All heavy atoms as an XYZ file, in Angstrom:
660
protein
N     -10.924    278.148   -122.258
C     -12.233    278.660   -122.263
C     -12.373    279.633   -123.375
O     -11.486    280.346   -123.762
C     -12.443    279.390   -120.920
C     -12.217    278.564   -119.730
C     -13.080    277.437   -119.630
C     -12.769    276.527   -118.440
N     -13.093    275.164   -118.663
N     -13.551    279.698   -123.938
C     -13.836    280.457   -125.157
C     -14.292    281.908   -124.697
O     -15.437    282.130   -124.524
C     -14.914    279.849   -125.966
C     -15.114    280.539   -127.270
O     -14.597    281.630   -127.552
N     -15.796    279.937   -128.234
N     -13.320    282.843   -124.531
C     -13.722    284.094   -124.006
C     -14.403    284.967   -125.102
O     -15.301    285.791   -124.780
C     -12.368    284.858   -123.560
C     -11.661    284.043   -122.506
C     -12.641    286.339   -123.065
C     -12.399    283.824   -121.278
N     -14.118    284.787   -126.362
C     -14.731    285.595   -127.384
C     -16.206    285.548   -127.456
O     -16.929    286.477   -127.795
C     -14.089    285.245   -128.764
C     -12.656    285.672   -128.906
C     -12.137    285.310   -130.247
O     -12.905    285.238   -131.220
O     -10.898    285.064   -130.315
N     -16.845    284.361   -127.117
C     -18.207    284.216   -127.166
C     -18.921    284.361   -125.882
O     -20.110    284.036   -125.692
C     -18.629    282.866   -127.837
O     -18.045    281.815   -126.982
C     -18.049    282.787   -129.200
N     -18.101    284.691   -124.843
C     -18.660    284.753   -123.489
C     -19.751    285.883   -123.372
O     -19.578    286.909   -123.975
C     -17.643    284.880   -122.417
O     -17.045    286.130   -122.505
N     -20.706    285.602   -122.479
C     -21.761    286.596   -122.315
C     -21.333    287.599   -121.266
O     -20.827    287.264   -120.210
C     -23.028    285.844   -121.817
C     -24.214    286.747   -121.563
C     -25.473    285.862   -121.277
N     -25.328    285.099   -120.034
C     -25.772    285.511   -118.918
N     -26.356    286.632   -118.820
N     -25.535    284.769   -117.838
N     -21.386    288.890   -121.569
C     -20.862    289.855   -120.665
C     -21.930    289.980   -119.404
O     -23.029    289.588   -119.460
C     -20.981    291.161   -121.398
C     -21.988    290.969   -122.459
C     -21.950    289.504   -122.824
N     -21.382    290.588   -118.371
C     -22.254    290.806   -117.203
C     -23.353    291.700   -117.659
O     -23.250    292.580   -118.397
C     -21.403    291.469   -116.109
C     -20.332    290.584   -115.441
C     -19.786    291.162   -114.132
N     -19.288    292.507   -114.347
C     -18.041    292.833   -114.110
N     -17.131    291.976   -113.772
N     -17.587    294.009   -114.380
N     -24.532    291.508   -116.962
C     -25.655    292.371   -117.210
C     -25.582    293.677   -116.330
O     -25.465    293.654   -115.187
C     -26.889    291.678   -116.985
O     -27.052    291.266   -115.645
N     -25.636    294.791   -117.053
C     -25.617    296.138   -116.438
C     -24.646    296.277   -115.337
O     -24.852    296.901   -114.251
C     -27.101    296.331   -115.828
N     -23.421    295.814   -115.583
C     -22.358    296.024   -114.626
C     -22.417    295.174   -113.338
O     -21.669    295.411   -112.446
N     -23.343    294.317   -113.150
C     -23.517    293.475   -112.048
C     -22.498    292.412   -111.996
O     -22.073    291.840   -113.108
C     -24.788    292.760   -111.922
C     -25.955    293.665   -111.679
C     -27.252    292.872   -111.465
C     -28.449    293.771   -111.180
N     -29.627    292.906   -110.937
N     -21.944    292.114   -110.893
C     -21.027    290.886   -110.793
C     -21.730    289.664   -110.838
O     -22.851    289.515   -110.278
C     -20.170    291.046   -109.487
C     -19.198    292.111   -109.513
C     -19.376    293.321   -108.825
C     -17.982    292.036   -110.229
C     -18.425    294.354   -108.787
C     -17.102    293.043   -110.265
C     -17.358    294.202   -109.530
O     -16.374    295.221   -109.561
N     -21.222    288.634   -111.578
C     -21.922    287.391   -111.812
C     -21.355    286.366   -110.867
O     -20.094    286.167   -110.812
C     -21.728    286.968   -113.162
C     -22.556    285.669   -113.468
C     -22.446    285.311   -114.937
N     -22.970    286.307   -115.764
C     -22.560    286.619   -116.994
N     -21.544    285.963   -117.481
N     -23.072    287.528   -117.666
N     -22.173    285.797   -110.080
C     -21.840    284.633   -109.031
C     -22.352    283.301   -109.576
O     -23.601    283.247   -109.968
C     -22.364    284.953   -107.717
C     -22.007    283.838   -106.811
C     -21.850    286.290   -107.174
N     -21.521    282.393   -109.650
C     -21.938    281.027   -110.036
C     -21.952    280.120   -108.832
O     -20.857    280.031   -108.099
C     -21.010    280.446   -111.146
C     -21.159    278.932   -111.397
C     -22.546    278.629   -111.945
C     -20.117    278.489   -112.488
N     -23.042    279.546   -108.493
C     -23.128    278.608   -107.312
C     -23.355    277.235   -107.843
O     -24.241    276.913   -108.605
C     -24.235    279.022   -106.392
O     -24.133    280.340   -105.824
N     -22.454    276.323   -107.467
C     -22.497    274.967   -107.830
C     -22.791    274.058   -106.647
O     -22.056    274.000   -105.674
C     -21.218    274.503   -108.447
C     -20.757    275.445   -109.640
C     -21.299    273.096   -109.070
C     -19.301    275.303   -109.980
N     -24.016    273.442   -106.755
C     -24.450    272.609   -105.561
C     -25.425    271.595   -106.024
O     -26.289    271.937   -106.837
C     -25.075    273.454   -104.493
C     -24.996    272.860   -103.090
O     -25.655    271.776   -102.983
O     -24.354    273.400   -102.192
N     -25.334    270.346   -105.535
C     -26.274    269.342   -105.940
C     -27.638    269.474   -105.275
O     -28.572    268.921   -105.701
C     -25.753    267.938   -105.768
C     -25.336    267.603   -104.315
O     -24.597    268.402   -103.740
O     -25.804    266.582   -103.762
N     -27.629    270.224   -104.179
C     -28.958    270.405   -103.406
C     -29.745    271.576   -104.071
O     -29.300    272.718   -104.063
C     -28.545    270.767   -101.986
O     -29.766    271.230   -101.381
N     -30.932    271.272   -104.485
C     -31.810    272.273   -105.112
C     -32.147    273.398   -104.045
O     -32.156    274.533   -104.439
C     -33.076    271.685   -105.682
C     -34.055    272.605   -106.282
C     -33.501    273.384   -107.407
C     -35.362    271.805   -106.738
N     -32.422    273.050   -102.835
C     -32.768    274.045   -101.835
C     -31.573    274.919   -101.614
O     -31.804    276.124   -101.415
C     -33.242    273.324   -100.502
O     -32.272    272.597   -100.043
N     -30.356    274.469   -101.549
C     -29.257    275.268   -101.337
C     -29.067    276.237   -102.571
O     -28.733    277.425   -102.384
C     -27.971    274.458   -101.144
O     -28.118    273.619   -100.008
C     -26.773    275.314   -101.018
N     -29.283    275.713   -103.780
C     -29.143    276.589   -105.010
C     -30.204    277.705   -104.958
O     -29.810    278.865   -105.217
C     -29.265    275.700   -106.226
C     -28.052    274.856   -106.480
C     -28.098    274.290   -107.932
N     -29.310    273.728   -108.426
C     -29.695    272.447   -108.282
N     -28.858    271.649   -107.724
N     -30.793    272.022   -108.824
N     -31.351    277.396   -104.610
C     -32.449    278.420   -104.538
C     -32.107    279.391   -103.425
O     -32.298    280.595   -103.621
C     -33.824    277.820   -104.174
C     -34.372    276.950   -105.363
C     -35.785    276.456   -105.055
C     -36.414    275.771   -106.197
N     -37.738    275.244   -105.877
N     -31.617    278.986   -102.234
C     -31.291    279.999   -101.260
C     -30.182    280.872   -101.696
O     -30.182    282.133   -101.472
C     -30.839    279.176   -100.026
C     -30.284    279.986    -98.866
C     -31.112    280.780    -98.153
C     -28.922    280.261    -98.787
C     -30.671    281.709    -97.094
C     -28.411    281.054    -97.789
C     -29.240    281.742    -96.991
O     -28.809    282.628    -96.098
N     -29.126    280.220   -102.324
C     -27.992    281.074   -102.696
C     -28.399    282.119   -103.841
O     -27.956    283.204   -103.832
C     -26.821    280.197   -103.141
C     -26.107    279.468   -102.099
C     -25.137    278.457   -102.671
C     -25.387    280.407   -101.093
N     -29.245    281.605   -104.760
C     -29.613    282.450   -105.787
C     -30.417    283.682   -105.298
O     -30.244    284.838   -105.636
C     -30.560    281.732   -106.815
C     -30.969    282.550   -107.972
C     -31.790    281.701   -109.059
O     -32.449    280.791   -108.699
O     -31.686    282.139   -110.166
N     -31.335    283.400   -104.320
C     -32.118    284.509   -103.681
C     -31.222    285.496   -102.950
O     -31.326    286.669   -103.062
C     -33.158    283.938   -102.831
C     -34.072    284.932   -102.164
C     -35.143    284.262   -101.280
C     -36.116    285.362   -100.880
N     -36.319    285.365    -99.452
N     -30.272    284.919   -102.167
C     -29.415    285.771   -101.322
C     -28.486    286.641   -102.195
O     -28.384    287.799   -101.960
C     -28.522    284.871   -100.439
N     -27.845    285.984   -103.259
C     -26.994    286.858   -104.059
C     -27.776    287.866   -104.932
O     -27.381    289.004   -105.047
C     -26.176    285.941   -104.943
C     -25.056    285.288   -104.249
C     -24.896    283.877   -104.320
C     -24.034    286.029   -103.556
C     -23.840    283.261   -103.659
C     -23.119    285.440   -102.890
C     -22.923    283.959   -102.950
N     -28.972    287.594   -105.370
C     -29.828    288.369   -106.070
C     -30.145    289.595   -105.241
O     -30.139    290.835   -105.689
C     -30.997    287.764   -106.672
O     -30.615    286.668   -107.561
C     -31.908    288.673   -107.481
N     -30.572    289.312   -103.994
C     -31.004    290.402   -103.046
C     -29.859    291.322   -102.741
O     -30.003    292.470   -102.500
C     -31.533    289.900   -101.832
C     -32.930    289.273   -102.018
C     -33.522    288.536   -100.743
O     -32.796    288.518    -99.700
O     -34.658    288.076   -100.834
N     -28.553    290.835   -102.843
C     -27.352    291.630   -102.602
C     -26.982    292.400   -103.784
O     -26.012    293.138   -103.801
C     -26.251    290.755   -102.069
C     -26.472    290.220   -100.692
S     -24.949    289.421   -100.095
C     -25.239    287.799   -100.770
N     -27.723    292.232   -104.885
C     -27.407    292.992   -106.130
C     -26.488    292.262   -107.156
O     -26.056    292.881   -108.094
N     -26.216    291.078   -106.943
C     -25.434    290.288   -107.880
C     -26.304    289.629   -108.936
O     -27.492    289.365   -108.634
C     -24.697    289.171   -107.171
C     -23.576    289.722   -106.194
C     -23.880    289.698   -104.790
C     -22.447    290.195   -106.627
C     -23.020    290.148   -103.906
C     -21.441    290.666   -105.740
C     -21.766    290.694   -104.359
N     -25.783    289.324   -110.026
C     -26.404    288.368   -111.020
C     -26.026    286.977   -110.526
O     -24.807    286.631   -110.511
C     -25.821    288.641   -112.445
C     -26.470    287.727   -113.422
C     -25.903    287.965   -114.843
O     -25.211    288.970   -115.117
O     -26.231    287.079   -115.690
N     -27.029    286.138   -110.300
C     -26.793    284.840   -109.740
C     -27.072    283.736   -110.757
O     -28.155    283.734   -111.313
C     -27.623    284.644   -108.477
O     -27.471    283.408   -107.907
N     -26.244    282.789   -110.875
C     -26.451    281.614   -111.710
C     -26.108    280.492   -110.850
O     -25.149    280.484   -110.156
C     -25.412    281.745   -112.915
C     -25.621    280.512   -113.838
C     -25.600    283.032   -113.713
N     -26.996    279.419   -111.039
C     -26.771    278.192   -110.392
C     -26.654    276.952   -111.170
O     -27.295    276.944   -112.303
C     -27.871    277.899   -109.289
O     -29.167    277.748   -109.996
C     -27.992    279.083   -108.314
N     -25.898    276.010   -110.764
C     -25.698    274.764   -111.548
C     -25.727    273.613   -110.529
O     -25.259    273.741   -109.409
C     -24.407    274.686   -112.265
C     -24.227    275.771   -113.338
S     -25.258    275.505   -114.789
C     -25.494    277.198   -115.326
N     -26.335    272.493   -110.943
C     -26.423    271.312   -110.116
C     -25.294    270.347   -110.043
O     -25.324    269.442   -109.298
N     -24.332    270.575   -110.910
C     -23.142    269.677   -110.890
C     -21.934    270.394   -111.564
O     -22.060    271.342   -112.254
C     -23.542    268.442   -111.827
O     -23.580    268.700   -113.165
N     -20.822    269.717   -111.372
C     -19.616    270.316   -111.954
C     -19.637    270.202   -113.425
O     -19.143    271.214   -114.125
N     -20.200    269.181   -114.039
C     -20.231    269.108   -115.474
C     -21.141    270.139   -116.098
O     -20.762    270.732   -117.109
C     -20.648    267.726   -115.934
O     -21.885    267.394   -115.446
N     -22.238    270.531   -115.434
C     -23.090    271.649   -115.921
C     -22.363    272.927   -115.821
O     -22.359    273.749   -116.758
C     -24.308    271.710   -115.024
C     -25.334    270.617   -115.194
C     -26.580    270.842   -114.390
O     -26.720    271.947   -113.739
O     -27.336    269.899   -114.223
N     -21.565    273.173   -114.754
C     -20.799    274.343   -114.548
C     -19.749    274.446   -115.606
O     -19.488    275.489   -116.082
C     -20.182    274.361   -113.182
N     -19.024    273.382   -115.921
C     -17.965    273.336   -116.962
C     -18.585    273.782   -118.272
O     -18.015    274.668   -119.021
C     -17.370    271.959   -117.035
O     -16.644    271.621   -115.790
C     -16.275    271.934   -118.130
N     -19.718    273.231   -118.610
C     -20.331    273.650   -119.871
C     -20.754    275.085   -119.845
O     -20.480    275.751   -120.898
C     -21.566    272.755   -120.144
C     -21.302    271.355   -120.465
O     -20.289    270.997   -120.978
N     -22.243    270.460   -120.156
N     -21.251    275.575   -118.773
C     -21.575    277.022   -118.698
C     -20.343    277.896   -118.809
O     -20.364    278.859   -119.571
C     -22.246    277.269   -117.345
C     -22.660    278.731   -117.180
C     -23.801    279.210   -117.716
C     -21.895    279.541   -116.387
C     -24.153    280.511   -117.520
C     -22.171    280.889   -116.238
C     -23.295    281.384   -116.733
O     -23.656    282.701   -116.530
N     -19.268    277.449   -118.172
C     -18.020    278.324   -118.077
C     -17.357    278.256   -119.479
O     -16.509    279.167   -119.772
C     -17.040    277.841   -116.985
C     -17.648    278.213   -115.638
C     -16.706    277.437   -114.543
C     -17.578    279.748   -115.343
N     -17.646    277.336   -120.315
C     -17.078    277.299   -121.698
C     -17.505    278.515   -122.508
O     -16.792    278.908   -123.425
C     -17.401    276.040   -122.391
C     -16.574    274.853   -121.941
O     -15.400    275.067   -121.533
N     -17.045    273.667   -121.969
N     -18.649    279.123   -122.133
C     -19.162    280.193   -122.940
C     -19.577    281.461   -122.126
O     -20.104    282.461   -122.673
C     -20.441    279.757   -123.600
C     -20.178    278.540   -124.541
C     -20.444    277.243   -124.207
C     -19.635    278.756   -125.762
C     -20.259    276.197   -125.075
C     -19.343    277.691   -126.677
C     -19.636    276.432   -126.306
N     -19.267    281.435   -120.840
C     -19.681    282.537   -119.934
C     -18.567    282.802   -118.921
O     -17.820    281.944   -118.488
C     -21.001    282.277   -119.155
C     -22.071    282.025   -120.092
O     -22.660    282.998   -120.693
N     -22.404    280.745   -120.407
N     -18.403    284.106   -118.545
C     -17.459    284.437   -117.429
C     -18.262    284.653   -116.172
O     -19.405    285.201   -116.244
C     -16.728    285.732   -117.905
C     -15.767    285.502   -119.038
C     -15.054    286.791   -119.371
O     -15.633    287.803   -119.498
N     -13.732    286.712   -119.457
N     -17.591    284.411   -115.047
C     -18.185    284.715   -113.751
C     -17.169    285.441   -112.964
O     -15.893    285.363   -113.295
C     -18.694    283.479   -113.053
C     -19.773    282.742   -113.837
C     -17.563    282.489   -112.787
N     -17.496    286.070   -111.915
C     -16.651    286.810   -110.996
C     -16.363    286.133   -109.806
O     -15.285    286.341   -109.067
C     -17.249    288.226   -110.702
C     -17.462    289.036   -111.998
O     -16.389    289.427   -112.624
O     -18.581    289.216   -112.327
N     -17.258    285.165   -109.339
C     -17.116    284.442   -108.175
C     -17.807    283.043   -108.258
O     -18.832    283.037   -108.946
C     -17.747    285.239   -106.999
C     -17.830    284.571   -105.644
C     -16.390    284.452   -105.039
C     -18.774    285.293   -104.670
N     -17.187    282.043   -107.701
C     -17.855    280.732   -107.658
C     -17.978    280.237   -106.254
O     -16.963    280.297   -105.537
C     -16.947    279.727   -108.513
C     -16.915    280.186   -109.964
C     -17.536    278.273   -108.356
C     -15.943    279.195   -110.883
N     -19.171    279.821   -105.900
C     -19.337    279.111   -104.652
C     -19.507    277.635   -105.050
O     -20.186    277.307   -106.021
C     -20.534    279.560   -103.811
O     -21.705    279.254   -104.564
C     -20.495    281.053   -103.613
N     -18.868    276.748   -104.229
C     -18.736    275.326   -104.710
C     -19.059    274.389   -103.561
O     -18.332    274.488   -102.571
C     -17.327    275.206   -105.253
C     -16.949    273.757   -105.717
C     -17.857    273.326   -106.925
C     -15.478    273.839   -106.209
N     -20.006    273.492   -103.731
C     -20.154    272.435   -102.782
C     -19.115    271.414   -103.027
O     -18.803    270.938   -104.104
C     -21.558    271.779   -103.050
C     -21.935    270.646   -102.163
O     -21.118    270.352   -101.238
O     -23.002    269.938   -102.359
N     -18.365    271.056   -101.944
C     -17.254    270.158   -102.084
C     -17.638    268.691   -102.013
O     -16.940    267.811   -102.594
C     -16.264    270.397   -100.869
C     -15.578    271.793   -100.940
C     -14.614    271.921    -99.709
C     -14.817    271.981   -102.221
N     -18.840    268.423   -101.507
C     -19.352    267.023   -101.460
C     -20.457    266.888   -102.343
O     -21.648    267.094   -101.942
C     -19.631    266.616   -100.042
C     -18.439    266.526    -99.116
C     -18.830    266.136    -97.773
C     -17.587    266.091    -96.896
N     -17.810    265.587    -95.534
N     -20.252    266.443   -103.644
C     -21.384    266.286   -104.583
C     -21.151    264.777   -105.224
O     -20.060    264.297   -105.185
C     -21.266    267.306   -105.720
C     -21.580    268.629   -105.322
S     -21.629    269.863   -106.696
C     -19.962    269.886   -107.311
N     -22.255    264.236   -105.629
C     -22.094    262.886   -106.326
C     -21.362    263.058   -107.627
O     -21.308    264.175   -108.133
C     -23.533    262.482   -106.531
C     -24.442    263.737   -106.316
C     -23.622    264.679   -105.511
N     -20.801    261.967   -108.089
C     -20.023    262.109   -109.298
C     -18.662    262.645   -108.925
O     -18.004    262.195   -108.026
N     -18.256    263.757   -109.600
C     -17.012    264.382   -109.257
C     -17.231    265.272   -108.045
O     -18.146    266.183   -108.114
C     -16.340    265.003   -110.467
C     -15.009    265.632   -110.151
C     -17.315    266.147   -111.022
C     -14.198    266.052   -111.438
N     -16.376    265.197   -107.131
C     -16.499    266.131   -105.959
C     -16.104    267.464   -106.306
O     -15.343    267.777   -107.332
C     -15.669    265.563   -104.722
O     -14.302    265.594   -105.128
N     -16.471    268.474   -105.511
C     -16.204    269.865   -105.854
C     -14.728    270.115   -105.865
O     -14.267    270.952   -106.684
N     -13.930    269.558   -104.994
C     -12.506    269.880   -104.960
C     -11.833    269.287   -106.128
O     -10.969    269.930   -106.725
C     -11.885    269.417   -103.601
C     -12.118    267.936   -103.249
O     -13.075    267.334   -103.807
O     -11.374    267.442   -102.470
N     -12.240    268.012   -106.550
C     -11.637    267.491   -107.792
C     -12.085    268.208   -109.043
O     -11.240    268.407   -109.903
C     -12.041    266.053   -107.896
C     -11.401    265.150   -106.918
C     -11.857    263.691   -107.028
C     -11.109    262.894   -105.905
N     -11.559    261.515   -105.936
N     -13.296    268.718   -109.031
C     -13.708    269.553   -110.128
C     -12.888    270.810   -110.269
O     -12.429    271.232   -111.363
C     -15.283    269.959   -109.996
C     -15.662    270.862   -111.111
C     -16.162    270.539   -112.291
C     -15.779    272.280   -111.046
N     -16.479    271.673   -113.009
C     -16.179    272.740   -112.252
C     -15.430    273.177   -109.993
C     -16.430    274.117   -112.503
C     -15.636    274.519   -110.355
C     -16.078    275.028   -111.546
N     -12.640    271.452   -109.131
C     -11.852    272.719   -109.066
C     -10.487    272.443   -109.602
O      -9.931    273.201   -110.342
C     -11.906    273.297   -107.677
C     -11.172    274.678   -107.566
C     -11.695    275.689   -108.487
C     -11.242    275.117   -106.160
N      -9.890    271.323   -109.071
C      -8.522    271.099   -109.489
C      -8.422    270.825   -111.045
O      -7.549    271.429   -111.732
C      -7.893    269.795   -108.790
C      -7.697    270.090   -107.309
C      -6.714    269.267   -109.480
C      -7.496    268.942   -106.390
N      -9.334    270.110   -111.618
C      -9.441    269.907   -113.037
C      -9.647    271.219   -113.847
O      -9.004    271.466   -114.846
C     -10.596    268.893   -113.394
N     -10.540    272.040   -113.332
C     -10.815    273.327   -113.977
C      -9.565    274.278   -113.889
O      -9.299    275.015   -114.891
C     -12.017    274.007   -113.402
C     -13.357    273.344   -113.755
C     -13.616    273.372   -115.250
O     -13.509    274.409   -115.854
O     -13.816    272.290   -115.790
N      -8.879    274.294   -112.850
C      -7.659    275.031   -112.653
C      -6.712    274.696   -113.657
O      -5.959    275.505   -114.216
C      -7.174    275.091   -111.241
C      -8.018    275.674   -110.181
C      -8.135    277.126   -110.320
N      -6.941    277.783   -110.216
C      -6.535    278.718   -109.310
N      -7.375    278.976   -108.370
N      -5.351    279.264   -109.478
N      -6.513    273.304   -113.889
C      -5.553    272.869   -114.927
C      -5.981    273.291   -116.315
O      -5.035    273.405   -117.140
C      -5.506    271.327   -114.863
C      -4.788    270.809   -113.640
C      -4.739    269.297   -113.647
C      -4.038    268.745   -112.405
N      -4.150    267.261   -112.393
N      -7.195    273.604   -116.487
C      -7.726    274.054   -117.859
C      -7.676    275.565   -117.965
O      -8.069    276.129   -118.944
C      -9.114    273.501   -118.127
C      -9.163    272.015   -118.306
C      -8.360    271.476   -119.488
O      -8.410    272.189   -120.501
O      -7.658    270.473   -119.301
N      -7.260    276.293   -116.898
C      -7.127    277.664   -117.029
C      -8.153    278.497   -116.329
O      -8.244    279.786   -116.482
N      -9.019    277.866   -115.465
C     -10.006    278.678   -114.700
C      -9.294    279.601   -113.771
O      -8.377    279.281   -112.994
C     -10.945    277.708   -113.897
C     -11.952    278.356   -113.089
C     -12.984    279.135   -113.907
C     -12.706    277.344   -112.184
């Protein structure tokens, strides 16, 4: 992962990345985490999340395990092998 170009957290807030193929779930999680004071980022697939994580750091990831394409657990295993 390219740490040198990563975007820092905004104003000291912890950044949460939610990965889920369901738009309604992403909207719910974004609202909930924002209301709790976190910076919330959502992605609709593992590949979108991988692209985001190549240039940004997060403090917490919530992950849907059953997604079309690559499942959440397989995505996590692949990302851990790459140093996540």
